[in-house]
N, C-alpha and C positions, 0 to 999 in steps of 0.2 A: 385229833387232828396231830398227823407230822406235818412239820415245817416243809416246803417244797423249795426247791433251790429253783431259784432265778437265772440264767447264764445270757448275757447277748452270743445270740448264735456265731455271728463273725470271730466274737474273740475264744469261743469256744471250740472254731474249726482250728484256729491256732496253735492254740493251747493243749489241745487233746492228746497228742500224740506226745508231749511233753509230759503231761499229769501220768497218763502212763508209766512212761519210763520212771518216772521218779518215784513215782508209788510203789510199784511190782519193782524193780530195781534194789531196795528195800527190802524189800520179803524177806531173803534169803538172811542178809545180815540179822533184823529183829529176831525171825522165827526164831534162829537157832538160841538165842538168849534162852530160850522158853519150850527145849528140846525137850520133846516125850520121850519115855522111856522105850527103849529096843524092845521089840515083840517077835520071837520065834515064830515066823511066818511059813518059814521055806517046805512044810509040809502040805501045805495049801494051793489051790490054783495061783498060777500066774496070773497078774493082770496087768499092763501097762497102764497107765491111764496120762493123756497130752494134755496140757494146758494149753490154750490159744485165749487171745482178747479179740480185737480189733479189726477186723479185715479189710482191705482197699485194694483198688484194681490199678492203682499208681505205684509202679515200683521204686519209686523215688520216695515216697510214704515211708518204705518198708524201715522198722525199727528191732529192738529188744520185745517189743512186745506188739507188732505191728507187724501181721504176716499177710500174703498178697492170696486172691481166691486160686489162681496159680497154684502156688507153692500147696494148699491143702488139698488143691486135687492131685498133684503128685505124692502128697504124704497118701491120700487114700488109694491111689494104683497101687506104691508099694507095699500098703498094707495086705489090699489083696494079692497082690503078686506071691507073700508069705502067706495067706491062709489066716491073717487072723478075719474075725467076726465080730462087728461092731456092738456093742451091749449098751444099755441104761446102768446108772447106780443102781436103777430100783430091781432090777436082774440080780446083780450081787446079793442084796437083803433077801429077795426071794431063793434063790442058790440057799444063803448062809442059815437063815431064820424060818422060812418055809417050803422045802423040800423040794423047791425049784432048781432045772439044769443047767448049766452053761456049755458053751462050745467047745473045742479044743483050744483053740486060741482066741480069747475074748480081748477087746481091745477098747477101752472109752475116751472120747474126745470130747473135751469139756472148755469150754467157751466161759470166759470171767464177765462180769459187771454188767450185761446186758445191751451190750450196743444194739442200734437198728440194723446194723451192714450184717449181722449174723441171722437176721431177716432175709434180706433185700437179696444180700448176694448170695447167700448159703445154700438156701432152702433147694435150688434148683438144681443145685451138688449133690445136695444129699440123695434127692427123690431121682437122680439118673444111675448114683452110683448104688444104691440103696444101703444109704449108710446110715446114721444118727447122730444126734450130738445132746451133749447137758450144759444147760445153760443157767448159768449164777446170778441171779437180777439183786440189782441195789434199789431195796425200796424207794429211796430219794429223787432218783433219776428217773423210775418209772412213773413216780406220782408226778413229776415235771412234766414231762412225755405225753403225759394223759390228759393234764390240766392246761398247758401253756397256750392249747389253740394254733401253736406254729406248725408247719406243714414238716414232716420228717424228713430228715437227709441220712444218706447210710455214711456222709461224710462226719458228722457231729452229734444224730441225735440216738437214743435208747429206746426201748420197746416201752409203748405203752401195755394197758392191762387189755386192751383189744388183741393187741398182736399176739399176747401170752397166750391168751384162750384159742386162739386160731393155730398158732404155732402147733399148742400141745393136740390138737382134736386131730391136727393130721398124722400124728402117730412117728415124726422125725423129731420130737425134741423131747423132753423131761427138761424139769425146772426146780431151779435150788433155792434156796433162803442164804441172800448174801449179807443179811443186816438192811434194815432200814436207812438207818443214819448212823451207823459205825464205820462205814466206809470211809475213813479218814485217817490223818497223823496230827490233830492237833494235841490240843490237852488226853484225851485218850486215843492209844494208837491202835486201832480193833477195837477186837474188843476186848481189850486189855483192860485192869482195875488203874483207876484216876489215880494220883498221887495224894492220899487224905482220905481217902473214898472209904469208908467201915463196910465190911462183908454185906450189909444189908442193904447200904445204899448200891453198893454196887450189882447186886443179885436182884434187885427191884429196877436197875436200870437195862442191866441184860435182858431181864422178862419183856420190860415194858415195849424197848425195841424191837426182839427177835418176834416174840407174838405176836405185836402189833403189825408185823408184815404178814405174820401167817394169818391175820386175821383179813388184811387187805386183799393177800390173795384169795382166800375164800368168798368172798364177798362181790370180788371184781372178778374173779376167774372158775369158781365152785369148789376148788381144792386146794388141800393146805402141803406147800411140799416135805417129803420125810427126809430131806437131806439138807443140811446146813455146811454153807462155803466161807471158814475165816478169811476174813477181809484180811488181806496181806499174809495170810497164815498164821497172823498171831494166834498164841493158845495156853492156856492156860488150864491148870486142872478142873476150877472153880468153874471155869465157861462150861469146859467139857461137861460137868454135872450138871449144867442149870438146862445147856440143850439136850442132854437126855431126856432130863424131866419134861422138857418141852415135848417128848415125841418122838423127837429126830434118831431116825436107826441108821445111819451116816453120815460122816463129819467129812470133809474134802481139805487137806492142809496143802502145801507145795513144796515138801521136800524132795528133792529129786533121788528115790529111793523105788524101789519094786516092793510090788505089791502082791501078797500069796493069800486069798482065801477061802476060809475054813469052813466049811460046812458045820452048824449048830455051835460057833463060835461068835455071837455076835459082837464081841471085841474086836475082830479085825475089820470091821467094817469104819471103825472111828479113827481120822487122823489117817486117811488114805492119800498116799505121797502121788507127788506128779512132777510129770517134766514139763518144762516149759519152753516153748515150743518159738524161740527165735525167727525173725523173717529175715537177721542177718547170715543165717546158712541156709544149707540146701538140704534137699529131702534126706540123701543118703546120709552125711555125715550126720544129722540130727537122731534118725534112726537106728544106725548104726549105733553110736553112742549111747543112747536110751537102750536098745535093746543085748549089748554087751554087759551093763549092769545086771540081767536077769542070769547071763550065762557065767557070771564070773561068782553068784552067790549062791 
């Protein structure tokens, strides 16, 4: 059994924005130390991927990693005006590996960590706008939400297994494995190797954690995600090899760069880049900054 995190809900409500900011804010710094080699993808289909985290209804709570529902609605309206069509990561997988097709201007909205507000606040908007979202779930958070017996709150709670199953059934959400217990900045930084850890110990730790969460998905929700999201964006070749061996067909990173998706080139699906959507900027500024990278590449 995996260790269940028990957090006082009042303390969590106070500290959550700070925890998100600290963790996500360190992403680009550490991820840069583990840079992947550049890949030539320019001949492929350009696919922007946006990375959101928690959602609020209170503008006073906005931060680098907390956005308002109004901001998301504004983002979606902008994308629709520019003729973008929402897709899942699995639509990219089908296009690359299984002969599927993509719309002319695909876009992916991802939401990290599995916040309950990704259901409570977001579902109605997705349904109204005919959009979809990709959610990356941290196992420990979902185990706690499922076992604590506490009433869920959009202010501080995470998704339960029941939430995940129902959201997936709606067709508006797909789910990714975001590790079970490795979403941390302790002795191990994300999925990176700990100091003094042997190769065998490291591989065993990765498999136990990641495949352990896969089994929990299957047991509780009836499916295994085929997309892995690197905690904090930390990456290394050994981790990617293990993730591939476990059957994942795509991985999500955090570098703010364009993606180019190439038919029959499965490697273009690994280390997909994403643009963090800060709650401290407006829709037009964020979108223009993101899309200019595609125009200039």
